[in-house]
Structures are given as C-alpha cells and as structure tokens.
C-alpha positions in Angstrom: -32.2 10.7 -6.0 -29.2 11.7 -8.2 -26.2 9.3 -7.1 -23.1 11.1 -7.0 -20.7 9.5 -9.7 -17.7 8.1 -7.5 -14.9 9.8 -8.7 -17.0 13.4 -9.5 -15.3 15.9 -7.6 -17.5 19.8 -6.9 -16.8 22.9 -7.3 -18.9 23.9 -4.5 -19.7 22.6 -1.1 -23.3 21.2 0.5 -23.8 20.4 4.0 -20.6 21.9 5.5 -20.8 23.4 8.1 -19.2 26.9 8.6 -16.0 26.5 10.5 -15.6 23.4 7.8 -16.1 26.0 4.8 -13.8 28.3 6.6 -11.1 25.9 6.1 -12.1 24.0 3.1 -12.4 27.2 1.0 -9.5 29.3 1.8 -7.4 29.5 -1.4 -4.3 31.1 0.5 -1.2 28.5 2.0 -3.5 26.0 4.2 0.9 25.3 5.6 1.2 29.5 6.7 -2.4 28.9 8.0 -1.9 26.2 10.1 1.7 27.6 11.3 0.1 30.7 11.9 -2.4 28.8 14.5 -0.5 26.6 15.5 2.6 26.8 18.6 4.8 23.6 16.8 4.1 22.9 13.0 6.1 20.0 11.6 5.7 18.0 7.8 6.3 14.4 7.9 6.3 12.8 4.6 4.6 9.3 4.6 4.9 8.5 0.9 7.0 9.8 -2.2 8.1 7.6 -5.2 7.2 7.1 -9.0 3.7 5.9 -9.3 0.5 5.2 -11.5 -2.1 7.4 -10.0 -5.8 6.9 -9.2 -8.7 7.1 -11.9 -9.8 10.3 -10.9 -6.8 12.4 -11.2 -5.9 10.6 -15.0 -7.8 13.4 -16.7 -7.0 16.1 -14.6 -3.1 15.8 -14.7 -3.6 14.8 -18.8 -1.9 11.5 -18.1 -2.5 7.6 -19.3 -3.0 5.0 -17.2 0.4 3.4 -16.9 2.2 6.9 -17.0 4.2 7.4 -14.4 4.1 10.4 -12.1 5.5 11.3 -8.9 3.3 10.8 -5.8 4.5 12.3 -2.5 2.2 12.3 0.7 2.3 13.9 3.9 0.5 14.8 7.0 0.7 18.5 8.2 0.6 18.2 12.6 -0.3 20.9 14.9 1.6 19.5 17.8 1.7 15.6 17.9 -1.8 15.9 16.2 -2.3 15.6 12.9 -4.5 18.0 10.8 -4.5 17.6 7.0 -3.1 14.7 5.0 -2.0 16.1 1.4 -1.1 13.9 -1.7 0.0 15.6 -4.5 1.3 14.1 -7.9 3.5 15.7 -10.7 4.0 14.3 -14.2 7.2 12.1 -14.1 8.1 14.4 -17.5 7.6 17.2 -15.4 10.1 16.5 -12.8 13.0 17.8 -15.6 10.7 20.8 -16.0 9.3 23.4 -13.8 9.2 20.8 -11.1 12.1 19.6 -10.9 13.4 20.4 -7.1 10.2 18.4 -5.8 11.5 15.3 -5.4 14.0 16.7 -2.6 11.5 18.6 -0.8 11.8 15.6 2.6 9.6 16.9 5.3 9.5 20.5 3.8 6.2 22.2 3.3 5.0 21.7 -0.9 3.0 25.3 -0.1 6.0 27.2 1.0 7.0 26.5 -2.5 3.4 27.0 -4.3 2.9 30.2 -2.6 6.1 32.1 -2.8 6.3 32.5 -6.6 4.2 34.7 -7.9 4.2 32.9 -11.5 2.7 29.5 -10.0 -1.1 29.8 -10.7 -4.0 28.1 -9.5 -7.1 26.8 -10.6 -10.5 27.1 -8.8 -11.1 24.5 -5.8 -12.9 21.3 -6.5 -14.0 19.3 -3.2 -15.3 16.3 -2.3 -16.4 14.2 0.6 -14.5 10.6 0.8 -15.2 7.5 3.1 -14.2 4.2 3.6 -12.8 2.5 0.2 -11.6 5.8 -1.6 -8.3 5.9 -1.6 -7.9 9.2 -0.1 -9.7 8.6 3.0 -7.9 4.9 3.7 -4.6 6.1 3.4 -5.3 9.6 5.5 -6.8 7.5 8.4 -3.5 5.3 8.8 -2.7 7.9 11.4 -6.0 8.6 13.0 -6.7 6.6 16.4 -10.7 6.7 15.5 -11.6 6.7 11.8 -14.6 9.0 11.1 -17.7 8.3 8.7 -16.1 10.5 6.2 -13.1 13.7 5.9 -13.7 16.2 3.2 -11.0 16.8 0.8 -9.7 19.8 -1.6 -8.0 19.7 -5.0 -6.3 22.0 -7.6 -3.9 22.0 -9.7 -0.6 24.7 -9.6 0.5 25.1 -13.2 4.2 26.7 -13.9 5.4 27.2 -17.2 2.7 25.2 -18.7 3.4 22.3 -16.4 1.1 21.2 -13.4 1.6 19.5 -10.0 -1.9 18.1 -8.7 -2.3 19.2 -5.3 -4.9 17.2 -3.1 -5.5 18.4 0.8 -7.8 15.9 3.2 -9.0 17.7 6.3 -9.0 15.8 9.5 -11.3 16.0 12.0 -8.4 18.0 14.8 -8.6 21.1 12.0 -11.8 21.8 13.3 -9.6 22.4 16.7 -7.4 25.1 15.3 -9.0 29.0 15.4 -10.6 29.8 12.4 
C-alpha cells in the first residue's frame, strides 16, 4: 500500500460522495453558490496578519521559508452555522501590486473580488483530505461543536498581472445540508 505524502495535494478526488464531489469540483464562486442557497449568508474574519506560511504553501506561492505573507482566514456562514473555512495567502510584496486592496476586506467576501474581475485567472483545483494535526483541520474545527474524523479541502491560485493569491477552502460538515 502506498502511503500519501503528508504535504501532497491531488488533482482528482477519490472516495467522495456525489454530494461532496458536486461542492468540491465546482469552479464558480463558492460564495455566490452558498448565497444562492442560504437566506442569511455572512463572512466572519477570524484571522488576518503578516505571517509565515505552512510548508505545503511555500512552493505553490514561490516563497522562501522566512518570507512573510498576508494570511487571511474567514468562515462562510449560512445563518448561525459555519459551512466553509477559507484560508488565503498573498505574498507581502504583492500587497502593493495586484492585490493591494485585499488587506482592507474585513468581513467582505474575497470571492466577490476574485469572480468579478475577468482578468483574474484560476489554476486547476487541488484536493486534500485533512484530519487532526493538519493545520487546516485544526484551524477549521475551532468553531465546530463536534469534530469530524476528517474534512475535505480544495485550493487553487488566482493570478492577476503575474501575482498570485492562494485560496484554500475547507468544507465543513454543514455544507452537505445545503441543496445542490
């Protein structure tokens, strides 16, 4: 049996239900999709700061180990229930360029910015099942009353004028309560 590398992300999904696959593989605006299925949608920022990034983000972002990036974390809520945890990374140097307005988003949706500018290009999605001990799982579960065994995450780069932002979305159990 081949053991998955702990930092590996994959271009295809395996062992995923139809309902999960439908959410994970959608390349449109996740924010818009949730808003369309939810009477009371909101974004709640829980972290934003210049910070070092995690090991599996360094290569994707082209950053050195000690290089700082703006890290922003939010929950997407349907009513009082968090349905997605989003973790975004922008190199510090790019906050003066293409992504200069991102540090002032507050509780606004990043998806609204990314999907309204036709010049922004998105790379193919990558997927990973995360569990206890992985930073995404641990951060995503802080607002969950019950911790599932694992969670599915996806990520992709959005690029504008040669500068990228890495957006990772962790799908929380309540996302499956929303209609397709």
